[in-house]
N, C-alpha and C positions, 0 to 999 in steps of 0.2 A: 722358584721357592712358591710353595702353596700360599695363597692368600689366608691370612690369619682371621680375617673377619669378613663376613658377607652380609648383605641386606636380610637374609634369612635368619641371621643370628642377632638381630636387633629387635627389641621391644621398646616402644615409645608410649610413655604416659599410661601405662597399664597397672591394673591391680593384680598383683601376682601372689597375693596372700598377705598374712599378717605377721610372718615370722621368717627368719633367715632360712629355716629348713624349707618352707614352702617356695621361696625365691630360688634356692639352689637347686631343688628338685625340678623346677620349671625350666630353668636355664639348661640343666643337664639333659632334660628331655629334648631341647632344641638342638643341642650338640649331637645327640644320637639321631635325631630326625634328619640331620643333614649328612648322615653317614660318616661323621667324623669321630664317633665313639661306637663301640660294638654293643654296649648295653647301657641302659639308663641307671639301673640300681647300683651297679659296680661303681660307675662314675660318682653318682650321688653320694654313696656311702664313703668314698675316699675324700670328697670335698666336704662333706659334712663332718667327717672325723677331723679333718683339718681346722674346721671352723670351731669345733669344741675345744681344741687345744688352745687356740688363741683367736679371740674375735678379730675379724678382718675389717671392722669399720675404722675409718681414719677421719680426722678433722675435715670439715668442709662438705659434709653430707655425701660421703663417698664410701663405698665398701669394695673390696677386692677379694671375694672368696676364690681361692685357687687350690690346686693339687696336682700332683703327678699320679697318674692312674694307668694300670694295665689296660683298662677299658678304652683309653683314648687311642685313636688310630693316628691322627695328625694333630700338631699344636693348633689350639683354637681359642678365639676370644668370642664370648657371647656378652652382649651389653643390654641392659634394661634401664630405662628411665622410669622410675616408679611414681605412681600416684595412687593411693597414698604412700608416704615414705614408710621404711621398715627399719626397726633398730638393729643395727649390727654390732653394737657395742662401743661405738665412739663416744667419747666424753662429751662432745657437743651436740649430741642428739641423734636422731634416725637419719638414715641415707636415702637419697633419691636416685643417685648415680651408682649403678652396679655394674661392675666388670667381672665376669666369671672367666678365669684363665684356666684352661685345661691342657696340660702338657703330658705327653706319653712318658713312660718310665725311661725310655732311651731317647729322649729328644735331642737333636743335634744342637751344637753350640750356636749356630747362626739363629735358629728359631729362639733359643733361650735369651739371646741378647736382645732380640726384638721384644719379646715379652717383658724383659726387665726394663727396657726403654720406655714401653708404655707405662709400666708402673711408675716410673719416674715422672713422666709427663702429668700424671694425675695430681701432683702437688702444685702444679703451675695454675694460677688463677685464670689466666687467659684461656687456657685449654679447657678447663672444666666449665667456664662460663659459655664457651662456644658449644659445648655438649648440650648445655641447658637450653640454649637459644635455637639449636637445630630444629628444623621443621620437617625433616624426612629422614628415613633410614639411610638413604643414599648420602646425605650430608654428614651423618655420623660416620659411615665408613670412610668418607673422604677425610674427615678430621683425624680419625685414627691412623689411616695411612700416612697422613701428613706428619703426625707426631712420630711414626716409626721412621719416616725418612727425614726427620729433623726440619720439617718445613714449619713456619709460623702459623698459628691458628687464625687464618684470615677472617673467618666468620665472626671472630671475637673482637676484631679490631675496632669495628663501629660500636658495638654493643657495650664493651667494657674497657674504655680506654684508660681509666684510673687503675683498674686492676692490672692491666698490662704494664702500666708504668710502674706499679708497685713491684711487680715481679721482676722487671728489669733492674730496679734499684736494689732488690735484695741480692741479686747475683753480682752486683758490682764490687769493686774492691772495698774490703771492709773498713779500712782505716778512715776512709772519708766519711763513713756513717757515724763515726764515734765523736761525741761532743768534745770540743776543746777542753783540755785540763783533765780529762778522765785518765784513769790509771792505764787502760788499755790503749790509749792513744799517745802515750809518752814517746818522746824522742827515741828512746832505746829500741823502738820497733814493736810490732805486734807480739803478743804472747802466743806460744805455740802448743798445740795439742795434736794428738793422733787418735784415731778411733778404729774399731773394727765392727762391722755390722754383719750379722748372719741369721737367717731363719731356717726352719727345717726344710722347706722346699727350695729356698734360695732363688725364688723368682721375683716376688713382689716386695715383701717388706724389707728384705735386705737393702735394696736400692733406694727405696723411699726413705728409710731411715738415714741413709748415708746423705741424701740430698738435703733432708730436713736439717740435719746437724750442721752441714757445711753452711747452709743459708743462714741459720741462727748464729753461727760463729762469725760469718762475715758482717752481719748486722752489729755485732759487738766489737768488731775490730780485731778478732782473733783468727790466727792462721791455724785452720784445722785440716788435716790430711787424713782421708779415710781409706781403709782397705775394706773392699767388699768381698766376702767370702761366699759367693752364690754359685748357682748352677751353671751360669755362663762363664765360670772361671774366676780366678783371683789373681790380681797383680800385686805381689807383696810390696809393702812400703820400703823405701830405701832405708837402709840401716842408719844412714846419716840423719834422716828425718826423724827416725825414732828416737835416736840419741839426743837430738836437739829438743824434743818435746818435754814439756813440763809434767804432763799426766797423760793418761790413756783412758778413753771411753770404750767399754765393751757393751754395745747394744746387741745382745745375741740371745737366741733361744737353744743354741747348741754349743758344743765345745769350740773354742777358738783354735784354729790350726797354727802352730808355730808359736804358741803363748810365751815360750822361753825368751823370745826376741824382746819382750817388754819387761823383763825381769827388773825389779826394783823400782818400777814407775808407780807413782800414785794412780789408783784405779777407781773408776766409777762403773759399776756393773749393774746392768738392768736388762729386762726383756726388749726384744728388738722394737716392739710397738711403742715403747715409751719414747724411742728415739724419733718416732713420728709425732706422737702426742705432745711431748714435753721436751723438744730439742733444746730450747733456751735454758731451761732448768738444769738439764744434764751438763750443758756447757758451763754454767755458772758453778755447779758442784765440782766439775773437774778443775776449774780454776781455783776454787777454794781448796780442794785437796792438794793442789800442787804447793800451797803455802802452809800446810798443816803437817807438822813432823809426825803426827800420830795417825795420819791417814792410812787406810789400807792400801798395800801395795802388791803388785804381782810378785809371787815368790820366785826364788832363784832356781827352782827345779820346774821343768816344763810340764808339770802335771795339772791337775784341776786347780784353778785358781783359788787362793786361800780365802780371800774375802767372799767369793761366792759360796764356798763350802760353809763358812761360818754363818753366812746369812741363811743359808738352807737349813742349817742345823739349829739355828736359834729357836729356842722354844721346844725342841725335841728333848723328852726325858731319856733316861739311859736305856730303858728298854727298847725304844725306837731306834737309837743308835746302834744298839747290839744287833737288832733284827736286820737292819740295813747291811751291817758288815757281814752278817752270817750269810744272808741271801746272795751278796756279791760273791762270797767265796764259793758257795754251792754252785752258782751259775757258771764261774770259770772252771770248776772241778768237772762238771758233767761232760764236757767233750773228751777229756781223758778217759773217763770211765766208760762212756758210751762206745767209743772205737775200742778200747781195751776189752770190755766185756763181750763184744761181738766177735772179736778175733779169738778169744779164749773159747767161746762156744763153738767156733768153727774148728778150732784145734781138737776139741773133744769129739766133734762129729766126725772128723777124719781119722783121728788117732785113738779115740777111746779114752776112758777115764785113766788108763794106765800112763797116758801121755805126760802127766805131771811128773813122774818119777824119771822119765827118760829124755825129757825135751832138751835139757841142757847138754847132755852127752850127744844127742843126735845132731843138733845144730852146729856143734863144734867139729865133730869127727866125720860128718858125712856131707854129700853134695849130690848134685844131679848125676855125676858120674859114679858115684859110690853110695848108692842108696842103703839104708839100713834094712834089717829083717823087718818084712812087713811092706817093703816097697815104697812107692811114690807117696801113698796116702799117709803113711806114718811120717815120712820126711816133711811133707807139706804141713801135716797137723802139728808137728813139733814146732816148725818155724812160725806158724800162725799163733800157736799158743805162747811162744816165747815173746813175740812182739806185743801180744796182748798183756802178758804178765808184766812186761816192762812198762807199758802204758799205765796199767793199774797202779805201778809202783809210784807214780806221780800223784795218786789220789789225795793222800794226806799233805804232802809238800804243797801242791797246788791250792787245796783248800786253805791252808794256813797262810800261804803267800798272798792270796787275794783277799783274805779277811784283812790282812795288814794293809794291803793296798787300799781298801775301802776306807780305812782310817787315816792313812798317812800319805796316800798317793804313791807315786813311783819309789820314793826312798824306803818304803815299807816292804817291797816286794822281797829283796834279797834276805832281810832278817826273818821274814815270814816263812820263806821257803826253807831256810836253815832250821828254823824251829820245827817246821813240820817234818823235815827229815830226821831230826833228833826224836821226835815223837814216834816215828815209824821204828827207828832203831831201838828205842825203849820198850816197844810193845804197847804204847799208850794209844795207838790207832787214832780213830776218828775224833774221839773226844780230846785226846792229846793235841791234835791238830787245831782244833778250835781254841783251846787255852793258849797254846804257842802263838797262834796267829793274832789273838788279842793282845798278848803280851808285847810281841814284836811291834804291832801297830801302834799301840799307844806310847811305847817308849820312842819309836821313830817320830811320831807326832810331837811329842815333848821336846826331843832334841831339836827338831826343826823349828821350834819357837825360840831357840837361844839367840840372843843378839851377839854376833860375832864380827870381827873386823872384815872389811871388804876383801882383803886378800884371801880370807879363809873361806869366803861364801861359795866359791866355785868347787871347793873340796867336800862341802857338807853333804850334798846328796849322793856322791859317788864313793866317798871313803868314810867320813866321819860318822854319819848316821847309820849306814849298814854295819860298821864295825861295832859301835857302841850297842846298837839295838840288838845285834846278834849275840854279843857277849851277855847282855842282860836276859834276853828271853830264852836262849838256848841253855845258858848256864843255870837258870831256874829249873828248866826241864830236867837237866842232868842231875842237879843237886838236891832238889826239893820235890818237885811235882811229878816227874816222870814215873817213879815207881808206884805211888798211890794210884795214879790214873791208869797205869797198866793193870794193876789188880782190879780196879773197878771194870775196866774193859773186859778182862778175862772172866769176871763173874757175870757180866751181862751176857757174854757170848755163851757161857755155860747155861744160864737160865733159859736163853732163847733155844738152845739146842735141846733142851729137856722138855719143851713145851709140846704136849701132844693132847689129842682129845679136845675136851671142852676148852681148856685155857688156850689152845691154839686158835679155835673158832672165834673166841672172844678177842684175841689180838687181830684176827682178820677183820672182824666187824669194826674195830677202832681204826685200823688203817683204812678200810673202806670209806668210813665217814670223814676221816681227815682228807683223803684224796678228793672227795667230792664237795668239801665245805666252801672253797674258795677258787676252785678251778684254775690252778696255777699260781695262786697267791702264797703267802707265807705258810699257812697251815699245810697246804698241799706239798710245798717245797720241803718242809721239816719231815713229813712222812717219806717223800721220796729220797731225800738225803739219807735218812736212817736206813732205807732199804739198800741203797747204793754203797753206803759206807761199809756194810757187812758182806757185800757180794764177794769180795776177794777171799773171805774166810770160809766160803762154801766148799764143799768137797763131796766125794761119793759116800763118805761116812758121816758127814755133818751137812745135811741138806736144809737145815732150817733157814740159813741166809737166802738160799735160792727160793724157798717157799715164800718168804716175805717179799722178795722181789717180784715173784709171780703174782702175789696178792695185790701189791701196789700197782702194778702195770695193769692187771685186769680191772680193778676198780676205777682207775683213772680212764679207762676206755669207755666206761658206761655213760657218763653225761652227754657227750657229743652223739653217741650212737642213739641214745634215748631221745634226744631232741630231734634228731633226724627221723626216727620212727614216728614220733608224736605228729610231726608235720604231715606225715603220710596218713595217719589214723584219722585225723580231723583238721583239714586244711583251714577250715573257716575260723579256727581259734588263733591263727598266726597271720601276720602280715605278709604282703608279697615279699618283702625283703627277708623276713625270717624263713619263708619257705625256700627262698634261694639259698640262704645260709644252711638250711637243712640238707640241701643235696650236697654241699661241700662236707657237712659234718659227717657223713658216712665215711669218707676217706680219712678225715682227721681222727675220728674216733678209732677206726681200724688201725691207725698208725700210732695210737697212744699220745694224741695231742689233746689233752683235756680242754685246752683253751678254745677248742671248736664250739663249746657250749657258752662261751662268754657272751656273744650277742643276745642269746636268749635270756641269760641270767641278768644282764644288765637292764633289759626291758621289763622284766617281770621276776625280780629276785625272790620275792616272798613265795612264790609257787614252784619256780625252777629249781632253786637250791635244795629246799627240803625233798622234793621228788627225786632228785639226783642222789642225795645222801641215802635215801631208803634203798635204791637199787645198788648203789655202791657198797653198803653194809651187807646186802645179800651176796653180792659177788665175792667180797672178802671173805665171808664166812665159808662159802662153798669151796673156794680155792684152797683155803687152810684145811678144811675137813677132808678133801680128797687128795691132799698132799701134792698139789700141782707145784711145779718148780720152774724157775726161769734163770738161766745162766746169763742172759742178755739184760741190760739195764734199760733198753729202749727198743722201739721198733714195732710194738703191738703184735699183730697177727703175722707180720712180715718177717718175724724172727722165728717162725714156728719150729725150725730145726733146733732151736735152743730151749724149747719148752718141753719139760717132762709132763707126761699125762695130758697131751694136747687136747684129747677129747673133752675132759672135764674143764679145761681152761675155756674152751669155746662154750660148753654148757653153761658154766658160771657167768660168762659175759653176756650170753643171750638171755639168761634168767634175769639178771639185774637190769639189762636194757629194757625188757618187757615191762617189769614192774615199774621202773622210773617213768617210761613213757606213758603207761596207764594212769600213774599217779598224777603226772603234770596235766594230762587231759582232763582228769576228774577235777583237779583243783581249778583249772581255767574254766570248767563248766559251771561248777557249783560253788566254788569259793568266791564270793563277789563276782557273779557272772557278768560278762560283758556281751554287748551285741556285736555281730560280726563287722558292722560298720565302725564301731568304736575301735575294735582290735586293729582294723585295717590301717588306722591312722597312727599307730604306735611309732614313735620316732626310731630311726635306726641308730643304734649306739655301737660303735666299733672301737 
């Protein structure tokens, strides 16, 4: 196995800058310089993005910036002992010991286990003391290799005997550390807790939080068993241990796998870093929750934990909750529409517009040995069209089902899908799906809060909640709401179909502005969902929905293409990382991935976003004015076969791209101009 750390990857008592960004960039450069990473900027961007999510400083003057990155060729550790210290966000102050952990996207389990073992060693006082006392790079490498091989920190023995003894005592049996007469030292035995730790990368914080919690519990005489859900694998807790536990601690930044195993247990939920910073407090809170009949508990369905959801929603007003639910529904709906729309477009390409009237008959009555009139192209066109149409049939049920899921977790999915199907049957369409999903979700959530006998709890998520919520939401759609919403939908479709000339151009401008306002955010998603929802209503005689889809897609392609062009027109206005992002933005823009412009907008929103909106509005106006259509909901220029009036589609995108690129260059030059040196140091935000 390749050595994880070498002397070339160690810096001792150096000034590497005044910020985490400076330190991480320097260490990423060392990793690349040794041939262990293919590029500096890609590795730095991934590591700094991880740092921005959660600060990696931990108590004791230590920081562990880390990431998985496609730029990493082999698992690597780079270490720096800083002078002066740099603040990495730990509560007890800045850090002088920095370990940069760089893992490839596909790191093998053995390497990940070693990286995790190193992270756990960093909470041992004898090990960190030895690192501070080391006088050479070779000594640092020896210490790290020893920690990975479970050898004692020999260099620390003479320097810090007290710390070593303290560490040893902390890992001893907890009952002996409890004062006589304390509640936790009672003759009945130690109190029992379980915990799960997990972080996004699953390399460092996951295991350090586990060890910190166990050490704190042992000092209090508490029996705490931890399940680490990290990159090097997870060994699930024994069901008997879970059953015997009084409460559970979730120190996690990601969803807990197998959460239903802890159903009914009082729960303390917090970010994984709190498990490192405040392990004693978390254990105390778990013990208190175990004796509190009103404490939050893990729900009896294995979806997102109720207490976590309540905490995250605390302080949200109704508009924010609705927005979150709607965006969840749209995000789950898009795969149905994307695949279905492209298949329908291919069906039209092979079978012509007449395929809509003959597809059902062709796919039932014909096969490869009995081709219809028109031959193989008609048969394949009918098959592709029918698959696409069936996929598009899930549009409204999926939208409603996952809106309900966002509100009530898994028990909301079934009543949401049913309400969406009722909406489609009633002709209420996209608007009916939204209303039905909200009704189903809120009713499922309400029923889920009922206090029921223990014997009935197991039936709640699979029988009671779906049954009652479906009756309520779908009943209202049938009896009260479906008809009026269907009428409103028909009127809206009629209005859109009748838009021509100036009114169509105005709609194009509005959609273009919305697509470029927040680059994949809520406003962008509303415009996109509006276009996708009407796509299935398009036909040879009613092409307005296809025109709206083409407008939205073309305008959404402009921001990343414009930023890519701007980095070519005037490189000095952009940092090295932005110029690298500009290269990737060509492909992202051509593929209709508006998010390709986000790194630019994040670094300079007051110039990038207005410039993007100007170009997007122009593109939207031109696509509407020249009756450009798209039967595909995604794909950009790569679904050219589904674009009507392809030449003007391309012309509109080029025009908007040029205008936005020139606008952003002008704003960067003359609106609060910056020198090239200043711009070069703009932080990379991803």
